[in-house]
C-alpha positions as CSV (number, residue, x, y, z in Angstrom):
1,X,116.7,160.5,-88.8
2,X,113.5,160.6,-86.7
3,X,113.1,157.7,-84.3
4,X,110.3,156.9,-82.0
5,X,110.7,153.9,-79.6
6,X,107.9,152.7,-77.4
7,X,108.3,150.6,-74.3
8,X,106.3,149.5,-71.3
9,X,103.7,147.2,-72.9
10,X,102.9,143.8,-71.5
11,X,100.2,141.5,-70.1
12,X,98.0,142.8,-67.4
13,X,94.8,141.6,-65.8
14,X,91.6,143.6,-66.2
15,X,91.6,146.5,-63.7
16,X,95.3,146.7,-63.8
17,X,97.6,149.5,-64.9
18,X,100.5,150.1,-67.3
19,X,102.7,152.9,-68.2
20,X,103.9,153.3,-71.8
21,X,106.9,155.4,-72.7
22,X,108.1,156.8,-76.0
23,X,111.6,158.0,-76.5
24,X,112.1,160.4,-79.4
25,X,115.2,161.4,-81.3
26,X,116.2,162.9,-84.6
27,X,114.1,166.1,-84.4
28,X,113.3,169.0,-82.1
29,X,110.9,167.2,-79.9
30,X,109.5,170.4,-78.1
31,X,108.3,171.7,-81.5
32,X,105.8,169.0,-82.3
33,X,102.5,167.7,-81.1
34,X,102.6,164.1,-80.2
35,X,100.1,161.3,-79.9
36,X,99.3,157.8,-79.0
37,X,97.3,155.6,-81.3
38,X,96.4,151.9,-81.0
39,X,95.4,149.1,-83.3
40,X,93.7,145.9,-82.3
41,X,93.7,142.8,-84.5
42,X,91.4,143.2,-87.5
43,X,90.6,146.8,-86.6
44,X,91.8,150.2,-87.9
45,X,94.3,152.2,-86.1
46,X,92.5,154.5,-83.7
47,X,93.3,157.6,-81.8
48,X,94.0,157.3,-78.1
49,X,95.4,160.6,-76.8
50,X,97.5,163.6,-77.9
51,X,99.4,166.5,-76.4
52,X,100.4,169.8,-77.8
53,X,104.1,170.7,-78.2
54,X,104.0,172.7,-75.0
55,X,102.2,170.2,-72.9
56,X,99.4,172.6,-72.2
57,X,96.7,171.0,-74.3
58,X,95.6,167.4,-74.2
59,X,93.0,165.5,-76.0
60,X,91.6,162.0,-75.4
61,X,89.4,159.5,-77.1
62,X,86.1,159.1,-75.2
63,X,86.9,155.5,-74.6
64,X,90.0,156.3,-72.5
65,X,89.0,159.6,-70.9
66,X,89.5,159.5,-67.1
67,X,91.5,156.3,-67.3
68,X,94.5,157.3,-69.4
69,X,96.8,160.3,-68.9
70,X,99.3,161.5,-71.5
71,X,102.4,163.5,-70.5
72,X,105.6,164.6,-72.0
73,X,109.0,165.8,-70.8
74,X,110.5,168.1,-73.4
75,X,113.8,168.2,-71.6
76,X,114.2,164.4,-72.0
77,X,112.5,164.0,-75.3
78,X,110.0,161.5,-73.9
79,X,106.3,161.0,-73.9
80,X,104.3,158.7,-71.6
81,X,100.8,157.2,-71.4
82,X,99.7,156.2,-67.9
83,X,96.8,153.7,-68.2
84,X,94.6,152.6,-65.3
85,X,91.5,150.5,-65.0
86,X,92.4,148.6,-68.1
87,X,89.9,146.3,-69.7
88,X,90.2,143.7,-72.4
89,X,88.9,146.2,-75.0
90,X,92.2,148.1,-74.5
91,X,94.1,145.2,-75.9
92,X,96.1,146.5,-78.9
93,X,99.4,147.5,-80.2
94,X,100.1,151.0,-79.0
95,X,102.0,153.4,-81.2
96,X,103.7,156.7,-80.5
97,X,103.4,159.3,-83.3
98,X,104.8,162.7,-84.2
99,X,102.7,165.3,-85.9
100,X,103.4,165.9,-89.6
101,X,103.9,169.7,-89.1
102,X,105.3,171.9,-86.4
103,X,102.7,174.4,-87.3
104,X,99.5,174.9,-85.3
105,X,96.8,172.3,-85.9
106,X,93.4,172.2,-84.2
107,X,92.7,169.4,-81.7
108,X,90.0,168.1,-84.0
109,X,92.8,167.2,-86.4
110,X,94.7,165.2,-83.9
111,X,92.5,162.2,-84.2
112,X,93.4,161.5,-87.8
113,X,96.4,159.3,-88.3
114,X,97.1,161.1,-91.6
115,X,98.2,164.2,-89.6
116,X,101.0,162.2,-88.1
117,X,104.1,161.5,-90.2
118,X,106.4,159.4,-88.0
119,X,105.5,156.3,-86.0
120,X,107.2,154.0,-83.6
121,X,107.3,150.2,-84.0
122,X,104.6,149.8,-81.4
123,X,104.3,148.0,-78.1
124,X,101.8,145.3,-77.4
125,X,99.3,145.7,-74.5
126,X,97.2,142.7,-73.6
127,X,94.5,142.8,-71.0
128,X,93.2,139.5,-69.7
129,X,89.7,139.2,-68.3
């Protein structure tokens, strides 16, 4: 079955960095767009970043652009999110997600959690001020 397992979360001071990883199994990883979402307490799940199946196209939320970098290794079935210049507003549970379909979807659709079918259990990122 499809499994997505995140790791790398933790507690960091404002201005610090973290690197999240997502290990995927149970499907042909290289065929699917992948994304990171996050959810802070009392808030809805929000889009963070996404990458096309090939790794050629990336898309970021405005709030993380220039600070976060998404990447993937299709040979190792892994995806990462490098986060720098973290601030307390980045505190949330971060989720790795797999697109619902292997077919083409426009980047504008990547921000909607409904277009992602499988989710990891999440990893907590806490940024202290």
